[in-house]
KOLKE-967373 format. One record per residue (C-alpha): residue number from 1; residue in one letter; x, y, z. Coordinates in Angstrom, 1 decimal. Example, Ala and Ser with C-alpha at 12.3 -4.5 7.8 and 13.67 -1.06 7.14 Angstrom:
BEGIN
n:1	res:A	x:12.3	y:-4.5	z:7.8 .
n:2	res:S	x:13.7	y:-1.1	z:7.1 .
# end
This chain:
BEGIN
n:1	res:M	x:103.3	y:118.6	z:102.1 .
n:2	res:K	x:100.3	y:121.0	z:102.2 .
n:3	res:V	x:100.3	y:121.1	z:98.4 .
n:4	res:A	x:100.2	y:117.3	z:98.2 .
n:5	res:V	x:97.4	y:117.1	z:100.8 .
n:6	res:T	x:95.4	y:119.8	z:99.1 .
n:7	res:T	x:95.9	y:118.3	z:95.6 .
n:8	res:L	x:94.9	y:114.9	z:96.8 .
n:9	res:A	x:91.8	y:116.1	z:98.5 .
n:10	res:F	x:90.8	y:118.2	z:95.5 .
n:11	res:C	x:91.3	y:115.3	z:93.0 .
n:12	res:V	x:89.3	y:112.8	z:95.2 .
n:13	res:A	x:86.5	y:115.3	z:95.7 .
n:14	res:A	x:86.3	y:116.1	z:92.0 .
n:15	res:L	x:86.2	y:112.4	z:91.1 .
n:16	res:L	x:83.4	y:111.8	z:93.7 .
n:17	res:A	x:81.4	y:114.7	z:92.3 .
n:18	res:L	x:81.8	y:113.5	z:88.7 .
n:19	res:G	x:80.9	y:110.0	z:89.7 .
n:20	res:L	x:77.6	y:111.1	z:91.3 .
n:21	res:V	x:76.6	y:113.0	z:88.1 .
n:22	res:M	x:77.7	y:110.2	z:85.7 .
n:23	res:I	x:76.1	y:107.4	z:87.7 .
n:24	res:Y	x:72.7	y:109.1	z:87.3 .
n:25	res:S	x:73.3	y:109.8	z:83.7 .
n:26	res:A	x:74.7	y:106.3	z:82.9 .
n:27	res:S	x:71.7	y:104.7	z:84.5 .
n:28	res:T	x:69.1	y:106.6	z:82.5 .
n:29	res:G	x:67.0	y:104.1	z:80.7 .
n:30	res:L	x:67.9	y:101.2	z:82.9 .
n:31	res:V	x:64.8	y:99.5	z:84.3 .
n:32	res:N	x:64.3	y:97.3	z:87.3 .
n:33	res:A	x:63.2	y:93.8	z:86.1 .
n:34	res:H	x:60.8	y:93.4	z:89.0 .
n:35	res:T	x:59.3	y:96.8	z:89.5 .
n:36	res:H	x:59.7	y:98.0	z:85.9 .
n:37	res:T	x:60.9	y:101.4	z:87.1 .
n:38	res:E	x:64.0	y:103.3	z:86.2 .
n:39	res:V	x:66.9	y:102.7	z:88.6 .
n:40	res:G	x:68.8	y:106.0	z:88.1 .
n:41	res:A	x:67.4	y:107.8	z:91.2 .
n:42	res:H	x:67.8	y:104.7	z:93.4 .
n:43	res:L	x:71.5	y:104.2	z:92.3 .
n:44	res:L	x:72.2	y:107.9	z:92.9 .
n:45	res:Q	x:70.5	y:107.8	z:96.3 .
n:46	res:M	x:72.6	y:104.7	z:97.3 .
n:47	res:Q	x:75.8	y:106.2	z:96.1 .
n:48	res:L	x:75.1	y:109.4	z:98.0 .
n:49	res:I	x:74.7	y:107.3	z:101.2 .
n:50	res:W	x:78.0	y:105.5	z:100.6 .
n:51	res:V	x:79.7	y:108.8	z:99.8 .
n:52	res:A	x:78.5	y:110.1	z:103.1 .
n:53	res:L	x:79.6	y:107.0	z:105.0 .
n:54	res:G	x:82.9	y:106.9	z:103.2 .
n:55	res:S	x:83.6	y:110.6	z:103.9 .
n:56	res:V	x:82.9	y:110.0	z:107.6 .
n:57	res:A	x:85.3	y:107.0	z:107.6 .
n:58	res:C	x:87.9	y:109.0	z:105.7 .
n:59	res:A	x:87.7	y:111.9	z:108.2 .
n:60	res:V	x:88.0	y:109.5	z:111.2 .
n:61	res:M	x:91.0	y:107.8	z:109.7 .
n:62	res:A	x:92.6	y:111.1	z:108.9 .
n:63	res:V	x:92.1	y:112.4	z:112.5 .
n:64	res:L	x:93.4	y:109.2	z:114.1 .
n:65	res:D	x:97.1	y:108.5	z:114.4 .
n:66	res:Y	x:97.9	y:105.8	z:111.9 .
n:67	res:A	x:100.2	y:104.3	z:114.5 .
n:68	res:L	x:97.1	y:102.9	z:116.1 .
n:69	res:L	x:96.8	y:100.5	z:113.1 .
n:70	res:K	x:99.9	y:98.7	z:114.3 .
n:71	res:K	x:97.9	y:97.5	z:117.3 .
n:72	res:L	x:94.9	y:96.7	z:115.2 .
n:73	res:A	x:96.7	y:95.0	z:112.3 .
n:74	res:W	x:95.9	y:91.4	z:113.4 .
n:75	res:P	x:92.3	y:92.0	z:114.5 .
n:76	res:V	x:91.5	y:93.9	z:111.3 .
n:77	res:F	x:93.1	y:91.3	z:109.1 .
n:78	res:A	x:91.5	y:88.4	z:110.9 .
n:79	res:G	x:88.1	y:90.1	z:110.7 .
n:80	res:A	x:88.5	y:90.7	z:107.0 .
n:81	res:L	x:89.3	y:87.1	z:106.4 .
n:82	res:V	x:86.3	y:85.9	z:108.4 .
n:83	res:L	x:84.0	y:88.3	z:106.4 .
n:84	res:A	x:85.6	y:87.1	z:103.1 .
n:85	res:A	x:84.9	y:83.4	z:104.1 .
n:86	res:S	x:81.3	y:84.3	z:105.2 .
n:87	res:V	x:80.3	y:84.8	z:101.5 .
n:88	res:F	x:80.0	y:81.0	z:101.3 .
n:89	res:I	x:77.5	y:80.7	z:104.1 .
n:90	res:P	x:74.0	y:79.9	z:102.8 .
n:91	res:H	x:71.4	y:82.7	z:103.1 .
n:92	res:F	x:74.1	y:85.1	z:104.4 .
n:93	res:G	x:76.4	y:85.1	z:101.4 .
n:94	res:M	x:75.0	y:86.1	z:98.0 .
n:95	res:K	x:75.8	y:84.2	z:94.7 .
n:96	res:L	x:75.6	y:86.1	z:91.5 .
n:97	res:N	x:76.7	y:85.0	z:88.0 .
n:98	res:G	x:78.4	y:82.0	z:89.5 .
n:99	res:A	x:80.5	y:84.0	z:92.0 .
n:100	res:H	x:80.3	y:84.2	z:95.8 .
n:101	res:R	x:81.4	y:87.8	z:96.4 .
n:102	res:W	x:78.7	y:89.5	z:98.5 .
n:103	res:I	x:77.1	y:89.3	z:101.9 .
n:104	res:R	x:73.5	y:90.5	z:102.4 .
n:105	res:L	x:72.8	y:93.6	z:104.4 .
n:106	res:P	x:69.4	y:95.3	z:105.1 .
n:107	res:G	x:68.6	y:97.1	z:101.9 .
n:108	res:A	x:72.1	y:96.6	z:100.4 .
n:109	res:T	x:75.0	y:94.2	z:99.8 .
n:110	res:F	x:78.6	y:94.4	z:100.8 .
n:111	res:Q	x:81.7	y:92.9	z:99.1 .
n:112	res:P	x:84.2	y:91.7	z:101.7 .
n:113	res:S	x:87.1	y:91.5	z:99.3 .
n:114	res:E	x:87.1	y:95.3	z:99.3 .
n:115	res:L	x:87.8	y:95.3	z:103.0 .
n:116	res:V	x:90.5	y:92.6	z:102.4 .
n:117	res:K	x:92.4	y:95.1	z:100.2 .
n:118	res:I	x:92.9	y:97.6	z:103.0 .
n:119	res:A	x:93.4	y:94.9	z:105.7 .
n:120	res:L	x:96.1	y:93.2	z:103.7 .
n:121	res:I	x:97.9	y:96.5	z:103.2 .
n:122	res:I	x:97.8	y:97.3	z:107.0 .
n:123	res:M	x:99.0	y:93.7	z:107.8 .
n:124	res:L	x:101.9	y:93.8	z:105.4 .
n:125	res:A	x:102.9	y:97.3	z:106.6 .
n:126	res:W	x:102.9	y:95.9	z:110.1 .
n:127	res:Y	x:104.9	y:92.8	z:109.3 .
n:128	res:C	x:107.5	y:94.6	z:107.0 .
n:129	res:D	x:108.0	y:97.4	z:109.7 .
n:130	res:R	x:108.5	y:94.7	z:112.4 .
n:131	res:S	x:111.0	y:92.8	z:110.2 .
n:132	res:Q	x:112.6	y:95.7	z:108.3 .
n:133	res:R	x:116.2	y:94.7	z:109.1 .
n:134	res:K	x:115.7	y:91.2	z:107.8 .
n:135	res:M	x:113.5	y:91.8	z:104.7 .
n:136	res:D	x:116.5	y:91.0	z:102.4 .
n:137	res:K	x:116.5	y:87.4	z:103.7 .
n:138	res:F	x:114.4	y:84.9	z:101.8 .
n:139	res:K	x:112.6	y:83.5	z:104.8 .
n:140	res:R	x:111.6	y:86.8	z:106.4 .
n:141	res:G	x:111.2	y:88.7	z:103.2 .
n:142	res:I	x:109.3	y:86.1	z:101.1 .
n:143	res:I	x:108.1	y:83.0	z:103.0 .
n:144	res:L	x:106.6	y:84.5	z:106.1 .
n:145	res:P	x:104.8	y:87.5	z:104.3 .
n:146	res:G	x:103.9	y:85.0	z:101.6 .
n:147	res:I	x:101.8	y:83.1	z:104.1 .
n:148	res:I	x:99.9	y:86.3	z:105.0 .
n:149	res:I	x:99.4	y:87.2	z:101.3 .
n:150	res:A	x:98.3	y:83.7	z:100.4 .
n:151	res:A	x:95.7	y:83.6	z:103.2 .
n:152	res:A	x:94.1	y:86.8	z:101.8 .
n:153	res:L	x:94.5	y:86.0	z:98.1 .
n:154	res:G	x:93.3	y:82.4	z:98.5 .
n:155	res:L	x:89.9	y:83.4	z:99.8 .
n:156	res:V	x:89.4	y:86.1	z:97.1 .
n:157	res:F	x:90.6	y:83.6	z:94.4 .
n:158	res:I	x:88.0	y:80.9	z:95.2 .
n:159	res:E	x:85.1	y:83.3	z:95.2 .
n:160	res:P	x:86.2	y:83.4	z:92.3 .
n:161	res:D	x:87.6	y:86.9	z:91.7 .
n:162	res:R	x:90.8	y:86.7	z:89.5 .
n:163	res:G	x:90.9	y:90.4	z:88.9 .
n:164	res:T	x:91.1	y:91.4	z:92.6 .
n:165	res:T	x:93.5	y:88.5	z:93.2 .
n:166	res:V	x:96.0	y:89.8	z:90.6 .
n:167	res:L	x:95.6	y:93.4	z:91.8 .
n:168	res:L	x:96.4	y:92.4	z:95.4 .
n:169	res:A	x:99.3	y:90.2	z:94.3 .
n:170	res:V	x:100.9	y:93.1	z:92.4 .
n:171	res:V	x:100.3	y:95.6	z:95.2 .
n:172	res:S	x:101.7	y:93.2	z:97.8 .
n:173	res:G	x:104.8	y:92.6	z:95.6 .
n:174	res:M	x:105.4	y:96.3	z:95.2 .
n:175	res:M	x:105.1	y:96.8	z:99.0 .
n:176	res:L	x:107.6	y:94.1	z:99.6 .
n:177	res:L	x:110.1	y:95.8	z:97.2 .
n:178	res:V	x:109.6	y:99.1	z:99.1 .
n:179	res:A	x:110.2	y:97.2	z:102.3 .
n:180	res:G	x:113.6	y:96.0	z:101.1 .
n:181	res:V	x:112.9	y:92.6	z:99.6 .
n:182	res:R	x:115.5	y:91.6	z:96.9 .
n:183	res:L	x:114.0	y:91.6	z:93.4 .
n:184	res:K	x:115.6	y:88.2	z:92.7 .
n:185	res:H	x:113.8	y:86.7	z:95.6 .
n:186	res:L	x:110.5	y:87.8	z:94.2 .
n:187	res:I	x:111.0	y:86.3	z:90.7 .
n:188	res:V	x:110.3	y:82.7	z:91.6 .
n:189	res:P	x:107.1	y:83.4	z:93.6 .
n:190	res:A	x:105.9	y:85.7	z:90.9 .
n:191	res:L	x:106.5	y:83.0	z:88.2 .
n:192	res:V	x:104.7	y:80.4	z:90.4 .
n:193	res:G	x:101.8	y:82.7	z:90.9 .
n:194	res:A	x:101.5	y:83.5	z:87.2 .
n:195	res:A	x:101.7	y:79.8	z:86.3 .
n:196	res:A	x:98.9	y:78.9	z:88.8 .
n:197	res:L	x:96.8	y:81.7	z:87.5 .
n:198	res:A	x:97.3	y:80.6	z:83.9 .
n:199	res:V	x:96.4	y:77.0	z:84.8 .
n:200	res:S	x:93.2	y:78.1	z:86.6 .
n:201	res:I	x:92.2	y:80.2	z:83.5 .
n:202	res:L	x:92.9	y:77.3	z:81.2 .
n:203	res:H	x:90.4	y:75.2	z:83.1 .
n:204	res:D	x:87.8	y:78.0	z:83.2 .
n:205	res:P	x:85.8	y:78.1	z:80.0 .
n:206	res:M	x:84.3	y:81.5	z:80.7 .
n:207	res:R	x:87.6	y:83.2	z:81.4 .
n:208	res:M	x:89.2	y:81.5	z:78.5 .
n:209	res:N	x:86.4	y:82.9	z:76.3 .
n:210	res:R	x:87.2	y:86.4	z:77.6 .
n:211	res:I	x:90.9	y:86.0	z:76.8 .
n:212	res:A	x:90.0	y:84.8	z:73.3 .
n:213	res:A	x:87.6	y:87.7	z:72.8 .
n:214	res:W	x:90.3	y:90.1	z:73.9 .
n:215	res:L	x:92.9	y:88.6	z:71.5 .
n:216	res:H	x:90.4	y:88.2	z:68.6 .
n:217	res:P	x:87.5	y:90.6	z:69.2 .
n:218	res:Q	x:86.1	y:90.4	z:65.6 .
n:219	res:Q	x:85.3	y:86.7	z:66.1 .
n:220	res:H	x:83.4	y:87.3	z:69.4 .
n:221	res:L	x:81.4	y:90.5	z:68.6 .
n:222	res:A	x:78.1	y:88.9	z:69.5 .
n:223	res:G	x:79.5	y:87.3	z:72.7 .
n:224	res:A	x:82.4	y:88.0	z:75.1 .
n:225	res:A	x:83.8	y:90.9	z:73.1 .
n:226	res:L	x:80.4	y:92.8	z:73.0 .
n:227	res:Q	x:80.9	y:94.8	z:76.1 .
n:228	res:A	x:84.4	y:95.9	z:75.2 .
n:229	res:Q	x:83.5	y:96.8	z:71.6 .
n:230	res:Q	x:80.5	y:98.8	z:72.7 .
n:231	res:G	x:82.6	y:100.6	z:75.2 .
n:232	res:M	x:85.1	y:101.5	z:72.5 .
n:233	res:I	x:82.2	y:102.7	z:70.3 .
n:234	res:A	x:81.0	y:104.9	z:73.1 .
n:235	res:I	x:84.4	y:106.5	z:73.6 .
n:236	res:G	x:84.9	y:107.0	z:69.9 .
n:237	res:S	x:81.5	y:108.5	z:69.3 .
n:238	res:G	x:82.2	y:111.1	z:72.0 .
n:239	res:G	x:85.0	y:112.7	z:70.1 .
n:240	res:V	x:86.9	y:115.5	z:71.8 .
n:241	res:T	x:84.1	y:117.3	z:73.6 .
n:242	res:G	x:81.4	y:114.6	z:73.8 .
n:243	res:L	x:77.8	y:114.4	z:72.8 .
n:244	res:G	x:76.7	y:116.3	z:75.9 .
n:245	res:L	x:75.7	y:115.2	z:79.4 .
n:246	res:G	x:72.8	y:112.8	z:79.2 .
n:247	res:N	x:72.9	y:112.5	z:75.4 .
n:248	res:G	x:74.8	y:109.2	z:75.2 .
n:249	res:L	x:73.2	y:106.3	z:73.4 .
n:250	res:Q	x:75.4	y:103.4	z:74.4 .
n:251	res:K	x:74.0	y:103.3	z:77.9 .
n:252	res:L	x:70.6	y:102.4	z:76.5 .
n:253	res:G	x:71.2	y:98.7	z:76.8 .
n:254	res:F	x:74.3	y:98.5	z:74.5 .
n:255	res:V	x:77.0	y:98.8	z:77.2 .
n:256	res:P	x:76.4	y:96.4	z:80.1 .
n:257	res:E	x:77.4	y:97.6	z:83.6 .
n:258	res:S	x:77.4	y:101.2	z:82.4 .
n:259	res:P	x:77.1	y:102.8	z:85.9 .
n:260	res:S	x:79.8	y:100.6	z:87.3 .
n:261	res:D	x:82.6	y:98.9	z:85.6 .
n:262	res:F	x:82.2	y:100.6	z:82.2 .
n:263	res:I	x:81.3	y:104.1	z:83.4 .
n:264	res:F	x:84.5	y:105.4	z:81.9 .
n:265	res:A	x:83.1	y:104.6	z:78.4 .
n:266	res:I	x:79.9	y:106.6	z:79.1 .
n:267	res:I	x:82.0	y:109.6	z:80.3 .
n:268	res:G	x:84.0	y:109.4	z:77.1 .
n:269	res:E	x:80.8	y:109.4	z:75.0 .
n:270	res:E	x:79.0	y:112.2	z:76.8 .
n:271	res:L	x:81.9	y:114.4	z:78.0 .
n:272	res:G	x:84.5	y:113.6	z:75.4 .
n:273	res:L	x:88.2	y:113.0	z:75.3 .
n:274	res:I	x:89.0	y:116.1	z:77.4 .
n:275	res:A	x:87.0	y:114.7	z:80.3 .
n:276	res:T	x:88.7	y:111.3	z:80.1 .
n:277	res:L	x:92.1	y:112.8	z:80.0 .
n:278	res:L	x:91.3	y:115.0	z:83.0 .
n:279	res:I	x:90.3	y:111.8	z:84.9 .
n:280	res:V	x:93.7	y:110.2	z:83.9 .
n:281	res:L	x:95.4	y:113.4	z:85.1 .
n:282	res:A	x:93.5	y:113.3	z:88.4 .
n:283	res:F	x:94.7	y:109.7	z:89.1 .
n:284	res:L	x:98.3	y:110.6	z:88.1 .
n:285	res:L	x:98.2	y:113.5	z:90.6 .
n:286	res:I	x:96.8	y:111.2	z:93.3 .
n:287	res:T	x:99.6	y:108.8	z:92.6 .
n:288	res:V	x:102.3	y:111.5	z:92.8 .
n:289	res:C	x:100.8	y:112.9	z:96.0 .
n:290	res:G	x:100.6	y:109.5	z:97.5 .
n:291	res:I	x:104.3	y:108.8	z:96.7 .
n:292	res:R	x:105.3	y:112.1	z:98.1 .
n:293	res:I	x:103.4	y:111.4	z:101.3 .
n:294	res:A	x:105.1	y:108.0	z:101.6 .
n:295	res:L	x:108.5	y:109.5	z:101.1 .
n:296	res:R	x:107.9	y:112.1	z:103.8 .
n:297	res:A	x:106.3	y:109.8	z:106.3 .
n:298	res:R	x:107.7	y:109.9	z:109.8 .
n:299	res:D	x:108.5	y:106.2	z:110.0 .
n:300	res:N	x:108.8	y:103.0	z:108.0 .
n:301	res:F	x:105.2	y:101.9	z:108.9 .
n:302	res:G	x:103.7	y:105.1	z:107.6 .
n:303	res:C	x:105.8	y:104.9	z:104.4 .
n:304	res:L	x:104.6	y:101.4	z:103.7 .
n:305	res:L	x:100.9	y:102.2	z:104.5 .
n:306	res:A	x:101.0	y:105.2	z:102.2 .
n:307	res:S	x:102.8	y:103.2	z:99.5 .
n:308	res:G	x:100.3	y:100.4	z:99.6 .
n:309	res:V	x:97.2	y:102.6	z:99.4 .
n:310	res:T	x:98.8	y:104.6	z:96.6 .
n:311	res:F	x:99.6	y:101.4	z:94.6 .
n:312	res:L	x:96.1	y:100.1	z:95.2 .
n:313	res:I	x:94.3	y:103.2	z:93.9 .
n:314	res:S	x:96.5	y:103.8	z:90.9 .
n:315	res:L	x:96.7	y:100.2	z:89.8 .
n:316	res:Q	x:92.9	y:99.6	z:90.1 .
n:317	res:A	x:92.4	y:102.8	z:88.0 .
n:318	res:V	x:94.9	y:101.6	z:85.4 .
n:319	res:I	x:93.2	y:98.1	z:85.2 .
n:320	res:N	x:89.7	y:99.6	z:84.9 .
n:321	res:I	x:90.6	y:102.1	z:82.2 .
n:322	res:G	x:92.7	y:99.4	z:80.4 .
n:323	res:V	x:89.7	y:97.1	z:80.3 .
n:324	res:V	x:87.4	y:99.8	z:79.0 .
n:325	res:T	x:89.8	y:100.8	z:76.2 .
n:326	res:S	x:90.5	y:97.1	z:75.4 .
n:327	res:V	x:94.2	y:97.3	z:76.4 .
n:328	res:L	x:93.5	y:94.6	z:79.0 .
n:329	res:P	x:91.0	y:91.6	z:78.9 .
n:330	res:N	x:87.6	y:92.2	z:80.5 .
n:331	res:K	x:87.6	y:92.0	z:84.3 .
n:332	res:G	x:85.2	y:93.6	z:86.6 .
n:333	res:L	x:87.0	y:96.2	z:88.7 .
n:334	res:A	x:85.5	y:99.5	z:89.7 .
n:335	res:L	x:86.9	y:102.8	z:88.7 .
n:336	res:P	x:87.9	y:104.3	z:92.0 .
n:337	res:F	x:85.7	y:107.1	z:93.4 .
n:338	res:I	x:83.6	y:107.1	z:90.2 .
n:339	res:S	x:81.9	y:103.8	z:89.6 .
n:340	res:S	x:78.7	y:102.9	z:91.5 .
n:341	res:G	x:79.2	y:100.4	z:94.3 .
n:342	res:G	x:79.4	y:101.2	z:98.0 .
n:343	res:S	x:82.0	y:98.6	z:99.0 .
n:344	res:S	x:84.7	y:99.8	z:96.7 .
n:345	res:L	x:84.0	y:103.4	z:97.4 .
n:346	res:L	x:84.1	y:102.9	z:101.2 .
n:347	res:A	x:87.5	y:101.0	z:100.9 .
n:348	res:M	x:89.0	y:103.7	z:98.7 .
n:349	res:L	x:87.9	y:106.5	z:101.0 .
n:350	res:V	x:89.3	y:104.7	z:104.0 .
n:351	res:G	x:92.6	y:104.4	z:102.1 .
n:352	res:V	x:92.5	y:108.2	z:101.4 .
n:353	res:G	x:92.0	y:108.8	z:105.1 .
n:354	res:I	x:95.1	y:106.7	z:105.9 .
n:355	res:L	x:97.1	y:108.8	z:103.4 .
n:356	res:L	x:95.9	y:112.0	z:105.1 .
n:357	res:S	x:96.8	y:110.6	z:108.5 .
n:358	res:V	x:100.3	y:109.8	z:107.4 .
n:359	res:A	x:100.7	y:113.2	z:105.7 .
n:360	res:H	x:99.3	y:115.1	z:108.8 .
n:361	res:R	x:101.9	y:113.4	z:111.0 .
n:362	res:A	x:104.9	y:113.8	z:108.7 .
n:363	res:P	x:107.8	y:115.8	z:110.2 .
n:364	res:A	x:108.2	y:119.4	z:109.2 .
n:365	res:R	x:110.7	y:120.1	z:106.4 .
n:366	res:E	x:112.9	y:122.1	z:108.8 .
n:367	res:N	x:113.0	y:119.3	z:111.3 .
n:368	res:T	x:113.8	y:116.8	z:108.6 .
n:369	res:A	x:116.7	y:118.9	z:107.3 .
n:370	res:R	x:118.0	y:119.4	z:110.8 .
n:371	res:E	x:118.0	y:115.7	z:111.6 .
n:372	res:K	x:119.8	y:114.9	z:108.3 .
n:373	res:S	x:122.5	y:117.4	z:108.9 .
n:374	res:S	x:123.1	y:116.7	z:112.6 .
n:375	res:E	x:126.1	y:114.7	z:113.6 .
n:376	res:P	x:125.8	y:111.6	z:115.8 .
n:377	res:V	x:126.3	y:112.3	z:119.5 .
n:378	res:I	x:127.0	y:108.7	z:120.6 .
n:379	res:G	x:130.6	y:107.9	z:120.7 .
n:380	res:A	x:132.1	y:104.6	z:119.4 .
n:381	res:G	x:132.4	y:103.2	z:122.9 .
n:382	res:D	x:129.1	y:104.3	z:124.2 .
n:383	res:N	x:126.2	y:101.9	z:124.9 .
n:384	res:P	x:123.0	y:103.4	z:123.6 .
n:385	res:F	x:121.0	y:101.1	z:125.9 .
n:386	res:A	x:122.9	y:101.9	z:129.0 .
n:387	res:A	x:120.3	y:104.5	z:130.2 .
n:388	res:R	x:117.7	y:101.7	z:130.2 .
n:389	res:A	x:119.6	y:99.5	z:132.6 .
n:390	res:T	x:118.0	y:98.9	z:135.9 .
# end
């Protein structure tokens, strides 16, 4: 377990350090439309603040016993839903590019859907742990947790944020499978959800345009396919070793959102294929460490928490890298620990803190082996609850 914890901490720290360097580099040349000044120093300063806040939150979560989250599951989930709904309040919520995803804070903005990610994982872990012996039943394994999932996904969906909705739906489904839900029970809800998503996209011209640009990029080079194509040009021009830190050209107005959603493309251009492969390796190691922590957790609740956080980090990284490399249609999801954006970074570091808490309280290998090899001491006629009789 020490190896898993050390590897996890090292990979996260390395990605955070790389993110700070690349956010400053990727924002070189970007100018604030109002002040006409470069935004690189400001973005770096804000990211440093969020890294500090996230590191404190990560340390607090690691020190606290994750069992406390059982008692806080409902309040945390309810609070996250209230915040997610508050984005629609005039003068409190913030609308940008037709989406209500942010709330205004003094000197910054916050995206409540990032908090919903962690809150939903905690809530599902609580429910599945409480109903673990009945998760193979359709009502307890699908209908009741489906209500919880629908409450969270519904608010995120109407912002609208299809990418986060799909991400949370997949993470929730994987957690239910880990909890013991039968795969055949998940098929119908998955098909219904996919059909509903398809219908919503068909009635959304902007997102239909993105799908068309992904399927036929050559026909949309001046429109919806521009960002993805410029991202591919950036990665391709970097070659194996890159053009050198700060020497990239695609960040100079060619790749939109270069410090955030498409920062992976700038890394490929400036640091090359080797750096991008190392990033992929880091996320693979985080996934392996997370799975190992989940398998060694002291109880079912800890296993589900660690599994959910691991699925969240790894799948979000896969989606971001898939979008930048044109494997997936364009959708704005941050690259964990690297992209600029305090809300996402804070949520991911809280998740890492939960993983460390689960790992810290896992039983020692010797104790686990002893428990597995020990014979039951209760006879067939004994009542295990007799000692509690009053």
